[in-house]
N, C-alpha and C positions, 0 to 999 in steps of 0.2 A: 535841707539836703540830708539825705539819709541812705540807708540800705534796707531793702525789702526782700521778703521771701514768702512762700506759701505753698500749700499742698491741698489738692482736692482728690480724694481717693476713697472708693468703696471697698477696695481690697485690703486696706490697712485699718486697724482698729483706731479709735480716736486717740487713745494713749500713744500709739505709734506715730500718728500724724503729728501730735503735739511735740513729742520728743524729737522727731526729725526736724520740725520747724525750729525748735530751740537749737539744735545742732547747726542748722543753716545760719541762724542769727549769730551764733558764736563765731562762725567762720567770717562773718561780716562785721564784727565788732569794731574794727579799726575805722570803718566808714561812718559809724554812728556811736561815738563814745559816750554820749550824754544820757542815753535812756534806752530801755528795751521794753517792748510790749508784745503780747500775744493775744489774738482774738481767735475764738473757735466756736463753731456751731456744729454740734454732733449730728443733728438731724440732716445737715447738708454735707457731712463728711469733709469739713473744710477747716483750715487754720491759716491765719495770716500772721506773719512775723514782721517786726520792725525794729531797726536800730536807728536812733535819732542823733542828728547833729543839729543843734538848735541855732537858727538864724533869725526867724521871724516869730514873735510872741514866745519869749524864752521861758514862759511859765509852764506849769503842769497842764495848762489848757491845751498845749500842743502835743500832748501824749498821743501816740498812735500804737496800734490801729485805732481809728476814730469812727464814730457813728454820727449820723445827723440827730437832731433833737428827738425825732420819733423812732430812731433805730430802724429805719426802713432800708438803710444802706450802710455798709462798712467799707473803709478804705485804708490801704497802706500805701504811702506816697513818698516818693523820692524826687526832690527837685524844688523849683521855685516857680510860682505863677506871678509874673510881674504886673499884670493888669488886674489882680484880684480886688484892689479897692474899687475900681470902676464896676466890675462884675458884681461885687457885694452890694453896691448902691442900687444897681438894677434889680437884683434879687430881693432886696428889702422892699422895694416898691411892689414886687409881686407877692409879698406876704411871707417870704422865707424868714425863718428864725435861726439865730446863731448863738452859740455858747462861748465862742472864743474870737480872738482877733487873727486867727490863722488863715493862710491861703488854702490849707487842706480842707477846712470846712466849706470854703467857697466852692471847691470842686464838687463836694457832695451835693450841695444845694443846686449847683448848676445842672448836675445830672438829673436830680429829682424834678427839676422844673423844665428842662429842655431835652432830656434824654441824651442819646449819643450825639445829637447836634451840639451839645455843650463842648465836646472835645475840640472842635474847630474854633471855638471862641477863646480858648486859653492861649495866652502869650507867655512863653517861658521855656524852661527846660524841665522835662518831667518824664517819669515812668511810674505808673501806679497800677494797683489792682483794686477793683471796686466790686463789691458783692451786693447785688440787688436782692434783698431777702424775699420780697413778695413775688418777683418774677423768676426766682431761682436761676439767676444768671450771674456769672462772674466775668468782668471785663479786665483785660490787660491792655494798657494804653501807653503809647510812647510818643514823645514830642516830634514835631515835623522835621527837625534838623538831625534827629538822632543823637542829641547831645548826651542824654542819659541812657545808659544801657538797660536792657531788660531781656533776660534769657528765659526760655521755657522748654519744657519737654512734655509732650502729650503721648503717653504710652499706657497700655493696660487699662484703658477706659478711665484714665485719670490725668490730672494736670498738675505740674509743679513749676515754680518760677523763682527767679532770684536775680539780684543785681550783679552777681559775679558767678562765673562758672565754677569756682572752687567750692561754692556752697553745695552744689549737687553731689560732688565727690564726698564732701565732709559728712553729708547725711546718708550716703550710700544709695542715692536715688539714681545716679548715672555714674558708672565707674569704668566703662569700657572706652578706651581711647579710640578716636577716629585716626587710623594710621595715615590718612591722606593729609593731615594737618602739616606734616613735614614738607610735602610737595608745595602746598600753598605758601608756607613760610619762606621757602627757598625761592619761590617765584616772586612773591609780593613784598616780603619783608614783614608780613603780618598775616593774621588769619582773617581773610575777608568775610564780611557778612554774606549770607546768614550762618556761616559755618563756625564751629568752635573746635576745641581739641577733643571734645567728647562726642560719641555717637548719640544721635537722637536728642541732642541739646542744641537749640537754634536761637538766633537773635530774632526778636520781634522786629519787623521792618519799621523804619521811622514813618511817622504820619499814619500809622495803622492801629487798629484795635482788634484784639482777639476776643471773641465772645464764647464763653463756655456755658453750655446748657446743662444744668445739673440733672434735669429729668431724662434727657436722651443720652447724656454722657459723650457728647461730641462737641465740636467747635467750628466756628467760621472765622475767617480772617478778612477784614474790610479796611479799605483806605478811607479815612475821614478827611484827609487833606487834599484839596484840589488846587493846583496853582492857577488862580484866576488872574493872569497878567492883564492889566488894563491896557488902554491904548499906549502904544510905544511913544516915549518921550524923545523928541528929535531936536529940541531947543536946548543949547548948552546952558543957558542961564536958568531955565526951568529945572534942568537936571541937577545943577549945583544946589538950587534951593531945596529940591527934593531930598538930596543926600544930606544936606546940612540939617534939615528939620527932622527927618526920620532917625538919623543917627543920634542927634542930641536927645530926642525923646527916648530912644532905646537905652542910652547911657544913664539918663536920669532915673528911669524906672528900675534899672538894674542896680542902682545904688541903694535901693530900699533894703534896710537891714536893721535889726535890733542888736547886732553884734559887730565887732570891729571889721572894717572892710578896707581893702587897698587895691593896688594895681601892680601887675607884673610889668616892670619897665626894663626892656632890653636895650633901648636906645634907637630902635628902628621906627619906621613911620607909624605903624599901627599902634604899638604900645605908647608911643609919644603922644599921639592924638588922643587916645583914651585917657591918658593921664591929665592932659590939659583940659579936656572936657569935664572929667570928674572933678578937677580942682575948682572949676566954676561953680560946682554944686557943694562940694564938701569943704573947700578952703583948707584951713589948718588941720582939719580932722583927717585929711587924706594921708595915707601912708603908701609909699612905693617900695617894692622889693626888687633888688637888682643883683646880678652875679657878675663877677669879673675873674680874669685869669692872669697868671704870670706870663702865659704865652701871648706875646704882644699882638700877633696877627688875629687873635680871637677876642681881644680886650676892647670893649666898647664903653669904658668908663667916661671918656671925654664926651661922648654923645649923651650918655645918661645924665652927666652933670649939667649939660646945656638945658635939659628939661627940668631937672631938680632945682636949678637956679631960678626958674620961672614960676615956681609954686611955693606955697607956704607950709606945705605938709612935711612929714618926717620921712626920710629915706633910710632904708636898711640895705646896706651893700655888703655882699659876702664874697670872699675869695674862695674859689674851688680849685683844688690842686690835684695832681695825679695821686698823691697820698690819700686824699679824701676819697677819690674814686675807688681806690683799692680797698680802703677800710670799709666803705659802705656797700661795695659791690654785692656781697651776699644778701644784704637787706633789699637792695634794688631788685635783684632776681626774685626774691621771695615775694616782693610787692606785686610783681607782674601776674595778673590773673591768667593770661595766656602769653606764650612766647611772642616777642616783638623785637624789631631792631631799632626801636625808638623808645622814648620815655625816660631815659637817664636824666636829661635836662629837666623834665617835669618833676622828677622825683626830688632833685636837689632844690629847685626853686620853691616847691611845695613844702619841703622840710623847713626851709628857712622862714617862709611866711608863717608857718605854724609856730615855730620857735619864737618869732617876733610878736606873737600874740594875736595874729589875724585868724578869722574864721571864714572869710570870704574875700576873693580877689577878682578883678577883671582881667581878662586875657584878650589878646588881639587875634586869636584864631578866627579865620573866616574871611579876612580882608583880602588876602592873596588870591583866594578862589574867586571872589566877586569882581576884582579889579585887575586881574592879570599880573599878579606879582611873581609868578614862577617862570623859569626859562621855558617850560613846556608850552606856554602860550605863543611864543615865537617859533619854537621848534616844530610845532604840530603841522605847519604847512609843508615842511620838508618831508614829514611822514607821509603826507598825501602824495607827494611826488614819488616816493619810494614804492608806494602801493601800486603804481602804474607799471612797475617792473615785473617780469615773470617770477613766480614764487621759487622756481628751482635755483635761482641765483642765491637766495638766502639759505636754502638747504645745504648748498655746497660751501658756504662761506665760513662756517663755524671754526674750522681748524686754522683759518688764515687771519681772522680778526684778532686784534689785541683785546684784552679782557674787558675794557670799558665799552667796547662796541659789540661784544658778543650778543647782547640782548636784541640787536637788530635781526638776528637769525629767527626771532619769533615771527617776523613778517612772512615766513614761509607758511604760517597758519592764517587762514582767512576768518578772522573773528575780532570783534571790537576789543575783547580783553587782551588779545595779542598786541593790538595797537598800544594799549595802555602800558603793557609790560615792556614794549620796545622803547617807550619813553621813560618809565620809572622802575622797571623790574630789576631784580637782582641777578639771578643765574639764568643762563640759557637752558633750553630743554635738555640738550646733550649733557651739560654739566650736572643738572639735577638727576638725570638718569644714572650718571656715573657715581655720584655721591651716594645715592640711595639704593643703587643696584636695582633699579626699577625700569620697566620698559617705557620707551617714549610714547607708545600707544596709550598706556595707562595714564601717563602724565597728561597727555592731550585730553583724555576723557575727563580727568579731574578738573583741569583748568578751563577747558573749552566745551564741556559737554552740555552746558545749558545756554539758553539765549538771554540776551539783555533786552528788557522792555521798559521804556522805549530805547532802542539802540541809538547812540549818538552818531552823527554823520557831519560831513562838510569839511573836516580838517581845518577848522577856523577857531576863533577865540572861544566861541560858545561850546565847541566840541572839547577844547582843552578844559574849560570850566567844568563841564560835566564830569570828565575824568578826575580832575583834582578834587571835586566835591564828593563824588560818590565812591571813589576808591581811596585816595590818599588821606583826605581830611576825615572821612567817615571811619575808615578802618584803622588808621594809625593815629592821627593827631587827636581826634576827639576821644577815642577809646583810651589811649595812653594818658592823656591829660586827666580823664576821669579817674582811672584806677590808681594813678600815682598820687593825685591830690587827695583822694579819699583815703588812701593808705595813711595819710597824715591828719585825717579829720579836717580837711580843708575843702571849701566849696569854690570852684572856678566858674565864673560867669563869662559869657562870650557875647558882648553886645553886637558884634558884626553879624551874628546869626539870629538876631531879633527878627521875628517873622515879618513885621511891618517894614523894617529896614531892608532886609534881603529881597522882599517882594518888590519894593520900590526900586532897588538897584537893578533888578532884572527887567524892569519895565523901561529902562533907558536903552536907547539904540546902541548896538555894539560899537559903532564907530565913534561914539562919544564916551562910552563906559571904558573902553580899552584903548591904550595908546602904545604903539610899538616902541617909540623913542623913550617915553617916560612912564614906566609902570605906575599905576595908581594915581595918575595925573588928576583924574576927576575928583578923587578923594581929597587930594592935596588942595586943589583949587576951590573946593566947596567950602573951605573954612578960612578963606581970605587972609592967608599969611599967618594963621595961627601956628602952623608947624614951621619952625625955623628952617631956612634953606640948608643949613649944615646937616640936618637930619635926612632930608630927602634927596639932596644933590650929592649922592655918593653911592658906591656899589652896594648892592644888597648883600647882607651877611646871613640873616636868619638867626634863630636862637640856637646856635651850634656850640658844641664843646670840642676840645682838641682830642677827639677820640681815636684818630689814626695813631697818634703818638702814645696815648695812654693805653690803648688796647694792645699795641705791639709790645709794650713793656709789661703787660699783665701775664703772670706766670701760667695761669690756667688757659686763657684764650689763645696765647701764642705758643703753647707747648705742642709742637707737632706730634709728639709721640702719644698724646692723649686722644688723638682722633683715629677712628677706625677707617680703614680703606685708603688705598693709594691716592684716589682722587681728592679726598678731603685733605690729606696730608700735603699734597702738592699745592693746593690752594692756600693753606696756612703758610707754607714756605714762601709763596709769592707775596702773601700779605706782609710777612716779616721783612721782605725786601722792598716793601712799599709799592708793589705792583698790583695789589688788590685792595679795594676799599674796605674799611673797617666793618661796614654793615654786613658784608659777606662773611667775614670771620665770625662776627657776632651771631649770625644766623646758624652757621655751622656749630658754634658752641651750644646753642639751644638744642639743635638736633642731637648732638652728642650726649647732652646731659638730661634730655627728656624723652629719649627713644623708648 
């Protein structure tokens, strides 16, 4: 797990390329504290940079950027390949030669033997750049779930890339803000892919590779991942066996590490199951990290203790208070690569995991999306009913609806993104217009000016799953988890997003996979009582903090006078009276301080 950067440019001298890549690496040092490396080829006008966080093969053999034995290809790699031992065995039989025990070298040999077909064989979380010396091609590649980030900018017949947006600014490669990021933040609570806060800096889509041709100075973007869903599983017992076997495999291979590894244990279904499965493999070597609060309605210690009492490992439990929040708030804001209304929880749990000596942890991200763990899975059918009403009803309702329901006015727009924002969005179009002093027409163009392909439909469980996976999980959970954990030099692994497991889950008939009365029932039943009933037979809490209370007491966030414009000041006043959710106040804080 690392941070990567690179530049290809004929307009810059090689010295300028090298210096700028070093500046990018300096901006990414927090995510790779163990080592730094630079590769350059003056004839190709290229330089790769790498900051290393050592997890597998902790020796100097893992130094990057790395070349194969014959130096036919070079790579700078961020992530983990969990099936690298199996791939290495297969490649050795083909005659491949290896210098190290790293998964990085397996990627190189896989490409040299199988070409771009190798990318679909990888199981893990990854983002890498690979330079094919003989073919004069450079590839940027991102994993199928979009767990690891990879940003790029292709301008002036050149290409630059990095693991975080801040690196482009640090090196002076892209400095002009995209003013529309504020619209997207106020609508979504995050900056949705492929957009960033900078003009002409984009996310590489998940499951895709970009191929840069050094001879022609242009690139193509290709999808290497195709969802080959096999025959639908309609038998409940077969479905349970499938879930049990594929998740057990996914957890076991994600426990591969030469550095200390643990589990984030919140006390919910997902983290409890991962802890119990990991314990079967690691026993007393397993460490769990938990957080608790003085605010009793948010405190899950009793549930965490139920799981900890069933394992032999070591638990690290940390109290987080409002005072901690206020003390660390500047560091949390600084850690954010781009503005977001989430990530505070990830910052704290990652800090404590790092402080407790861990370099890698398992997280339960992805289970809610696969098994219907969010309220949206049941609410979406009502959205389908509302879509049958004339749109003018929603156009006229903004001034009459209480704040919590104002997002329903988005149904005046006929677009799938408007459906999602009606379920999970922050501000209505009218409120965004008032806060930013921007026309509704422009906001409409920014939010709904492009089409979704394929567009979800049906207003059913699978429709909700698509929304939660491609919007909320992709743009908020995964991005914030990555940037906050890497800020502390910590790797977060997500077994529920294992390619084989998620593909197996999606092959199960929806009426078995989802359950209206008991969310995640299939997941619970697949492990034959392994999860105690006290864990799953209770209301869902999620990994949440008492932020309504903490932010209302925060001098900067709740200071009405520090906000520009009457519309923003009115919203902050409502927030202080507990009539507006903290996420809206936090979004306004970002707009105010990053404008």
